[in-house]
C-alpha positions, -999 to +999 in steps of 0.1 A: +000+000+000+015+033-010+013+066+008-009+080-020-035+053-013-034+059+024-037+097+018-068+091-005-084+067+020-080+091+048-094+120+028-124+099+017-130+087+053-129+122+065-155+134+038-178+104+045-175+109+083-182+147+081-212+138+059-225+115+085-220+141+113-238+166+092-266+142+086-269+134+122-270+171+131-296+180+106-317+149+115-314+160+152-324+195+146-352+188+120-367+157+135-359+162+172-395+154+185-398+123+165-364+109+175-373+117+211-405+099+208-389+068+194-361+067+220-386+076+246-403+042+241-370+024+247-355+046+275-368+069+302-349+101+293-358+137+299-356+160+269-326+177+284-308+144+290-317+132+254-302+164+240-271+162+262-264+126+250-268+136+214-246+167+217-219+147+236-221+119+209-217+145+181-188+161+200-171+127+205-176+119+168-161+151+157-131+146+179-126+111+164-128+125+129-101+150+137-079+126+155-083+096+131-089+112+097-080+147+093-047+150+114-031+119+098-041+132+064-026+165+071+005+149+085+009+129+054+005+160+033+031+178+053+057+150+050+051+143+014 
């Protein structure tokens, strides 16, 4: 596997993951009540706790995207 392939894989992973994060955010903002009703059937959560869990999940996912996709991609671009 060449460095070019790894760089391309990291860039596409970052694009796909940012797309998933954007989809999650938009779905959360536009279908919040529906999502809360669905999850409310499974778990006993207040709206505040539901929001906090989703925001924490999005923040964790964003940190993982930076840590595992974007930073290694930038490091490869700098070294090359």
